[in-house]
N, C-alpha and C positions, 0 to 999 in steps of 0.2 A: 421199435419192437413190432414184430408181425403178430397178427391175430387170426384165429379161425372164426369165420362167421358161420353160425349154424342157423339155418332158416327153415321154419316149419310152415307148410302150406295148410292153412286152416280156414275157418269162417268167422264172421264177426261175433257170433254168439259165444265162441270159446275163448276169445282174446283175453278177457279179464282173468279167468281162472288159469289159463295157460301161462300168462305173464307172471302171475303170483307164484305159481308152482316152480317156474324156471328160477326165480329169484330165491324163494324160500327153501326149496328142496335141492336144487342143483347148484346154488351159489352164484348164479348169473348176477353181474353187477348192473344190469339194466336191460331193457328190451327196446327194440326198434319195431314199430308197427306201421305197415303200409296197407291201409284200407281205403279203397276208392270211395266207400260210402261215407267216410268222414267228411268228404267234400260234398258229395251228392245229397246228404241228409241235412245240410245246413239250410238256414232260412233262405228261401228263394226270392231274395231281393235283387233287382237288377244290378245294384251297385256291388253286391257280393261277387257276382260272376266276373267282374273286372279283375279280380285278384287271382283267378284260376286259369292256369295254362291248360286248356283242354287237350293240347297235344299229349300231355302226360297221361291222359286217361284213355286215349284211343286204343292202345294196344294192351290195356290191362283187363284181366278177367274181373269184372265188377263184383262177382260173388265170392272171390277168393281173397283172403287176407294173408299177408306174409308177416310172420312174427320172427324176428331175428335177434340173436344174442351173440356175445363174443367171448371167446376163451383164448388166453395167451398161447403162443406157440409152445412155451415151456410146459403149460398144463397138459398139452396134447402131444408131448414128445414121445410117449409110449403109444404105439399103434392101437393097443388094447384100450387105451383111455377113450379114444373117439368111439370105438365100438360100444363101450359101456355107456357113454353119454347118450348115444342114439337109442340104446335099449331102454335107458331110464326115461327118455322123452316119450318113447312109444308106450311105456307103462302109464305115464301121466295122461297121455291122450286117451288111452283105454279107460282110465278111471273117469276122466271128464266126460267121455262118451256115454257113460251111464246116465248122465243128466242132460247133456247138451249135444247138438251136432258138432262134429269136429272137422268136417271136410275131408280132404284126401289124406291128410297126415303125412304127406311126403316130406322128407327131411333132406335138405341140401347143405353141403359144406363147401367153404371156399377159404383159401388163405389170402389175407389182405394185409397191405401195409396200413399202419395206424392212421395216416393222414387221409387214406381213401375212405374209410368207413366213418370217421369221426363226424363228417358233415354231409354224407350222402342223403340222410333222411330229411334234411331240411327242405328239400325241394317239394316235399309233399305236405308241409305244414304251412298253411296259409291263414290270413286273418279270418276270423269268424265271430259271430254273435252267440252269446248265451244269455237270453233275456236282455237285461240292461247292460250287461257286460260285453265289451268288445275286446276280444283277445287278439293282440298283434304280436307275431313272433319278433323277438328283439332285433333280429337282423334285417327286418323289412320295414317299409314305411307304408302307412295306410291312413286315409282320411276318415276319422270317426263321424258318425251321424250326430245330429243334435240330440242331447240327452244321454249319449253313450258314456259309460264308465269304463275307461280304458285300462287294460292290464297288458303290460309288455312281458311276454313269457319266453323263457328259454328252458325247456324241460331237461335239457342235457341228457344224462343217462338215468334220470329219475322217472318213475312212472307218474303220468298225469299231464298229458298235453292239453286236456280240457275238451277234446273233441268227442269223448265217449258219452253215450246216452246217460250213464249213471251220473256223470258230472253235471250235465245240464239239468237233471232232476234235482240234484242237491242245490244248485244255484237258484232254481225256481223256488225251492222251499226256504232258502236263506232270505231271498227277497221278501217272502211272505212273513217270516217270523221276526226278522230284525226291524225294530222300530227306532233304534238309535241308542248307543251307549252300552250295549250288552257286552258281557265277557263271553268269549267263544273259545271252545277247544276244537281244533281240527286234528283228529286222530288218524295217523297214517297219511300224513300230509303229502308225501311224494314230492312233486314239483312245487307245492305250496299254493296251487291255484285257488283252492277253496278258502284257505285262510286269507289270502290276499283279497279275494272276492268279498269275504265277510267284512274286512277292513274298509273296502271301498263302499260297501253298502251301509256303513254306519256303525259297525261294532266299535265299542270303546276300547276293548282290549282283546287280542287274539293270541292264543298259545297254540303253536303248531308242533306236533310231535311225530316222530317216526323212528322205527327200529333200525332203519338203514342209514348208516353214516353218510353215504353218498347222497341220499335224498335230502338229508339235513343240510348238507353244504349247498346243494342246488336250490333248495327252498329259501335258505338264508340269502343267497345271492339275488333271487327273484324278489324277495321282500324288500331288499335294499334298492333294487333297480326300480321298483314301483313306488318308492317314496312313502312306504307305510311302516318303516322300522320303528317309528315312534309308537305305533299301535300293536305291531305284530312281532313276536319272537319265535324262534325255532329251537326245539329241544330234542336231544337224542335220548331215546330210551322208552321204557314201558310207562304207560300213563300213571300207574300207581307208585312209581319209583323215581320220579323226577323231582328233585328237591325244590325247584322253582315253582312247582305246581302244588306243593303241600299247602293245604288250607285254602286253596283257591276253589270257589264253587261257582262255576259258570252258569249262565242262564240258557246257553245253547251249546250243544255238542254236535258236531258233524263228523261222520266216519264213512268214507267211500272205500270200502275194502272188499271183503267177500263174506258170505253168509257164516261160515264156520268161525271166523275170527270175531264177527259181531256177536254171535251167540255166546262165545266164550267170555267176552268182557261186558255183557249187559249189566251184571251186578256191580262191576266197577264204575261204569258210567252212572248208574243209579246212585251210587254212593257219593260221587263227586258233584253231581248236578244239584243246583239249588232247587228247593221245593217249587213246583210249578214250572221248572225248566223243561226245555224241549230237546229231544234227541232225533236228529236226522241221520238215518242209516241207509246206505245204498251199496251197490256192488253185489246185489242179491239176485241170483237167477230166479225166474218165476217159480221153478219147481221147489225152491227152498224158502219161498216167501212164508208159508205157514209155519215152518220150523223157527224162523226168526221171530215171527209174531208171538209164537208160544213162549220163546225165551224172554222176550220183552215183557210179556204178561207175567211170567213167573218171577221176574226180577222186580215187579211192582209198577211197571209202566202201563199207561193206557194208550192204545193205538188210536191215533186221531184220523189218519188218512194213509192210504197206500196209492202211490202213483206208479204207473207202468209205462215203459217205452221199449219197444222191441221185445227182447227176451228178459228184460231187467226190471227190477222193482226198487222203489225207494219208499221208506216208511218214516212217517212223522209220528212221534209218540211224545207223551208228556209224563213227567214225574208228579203224580198227584199228592 
């Protein structure tokens, strides 16, 4: 089968919101993100640079991010369908632009054979550290440092390679709040990286949930590949409607999504959390930080701390 690759030229700040909108509004089955900063912003350890082919970066515009997604040739068989798709993407960029820089917004399209695009993105995904966690793409080999907790990751077409600032802030907060044996909910798990990190950091039981069936499959495969299937399970559906979660009251909930979604389910998280439980929320652009804090407070949470990195915020709150 042939596919149309649709690539949007944007900037790092807009990636999270754009990726979410492409999937939720336009039905994209996943996104491919090419951001030179994902490599340049990693820990500047001499060993890390051994894994980076600097030739890949020489001809890249380091301020530009390419966000690509794919639609089947059958979906685009009508010439008007591609025109409508591009118009919808421009509307999304315009809306995001009210809060964040979006870059040039140029949209490129190309017809590709499936075998060409399925693996092209992998050359940009290299081993990297997030705190104690050392993420190694499943198709590469790398030597961990002493004390590393290794995660072998294949994000496939699911969101969540682990390289984004929001993920690193969530992992830092998980390292802080997990003392051992806790039950954790990872809402909007994507590739499963945060749920797997929680299991590696000592959680006793981890429930990963996502509304995207493709993400659920990818996360389940990553859970199995990392040897944490005895601790972590992956579930498809809304947090409040998954039978396996009925009556389960976690001590920690982590959600790396976007501000509007977090605002919407603050009351649900409050309801399921154990008293004294902690809620880590991220994927929040700085301009929406106060909105999320207000929603958390209205739901009954006490905000303990807000971390910021780049244009993003992560909030640690507690159910008093």
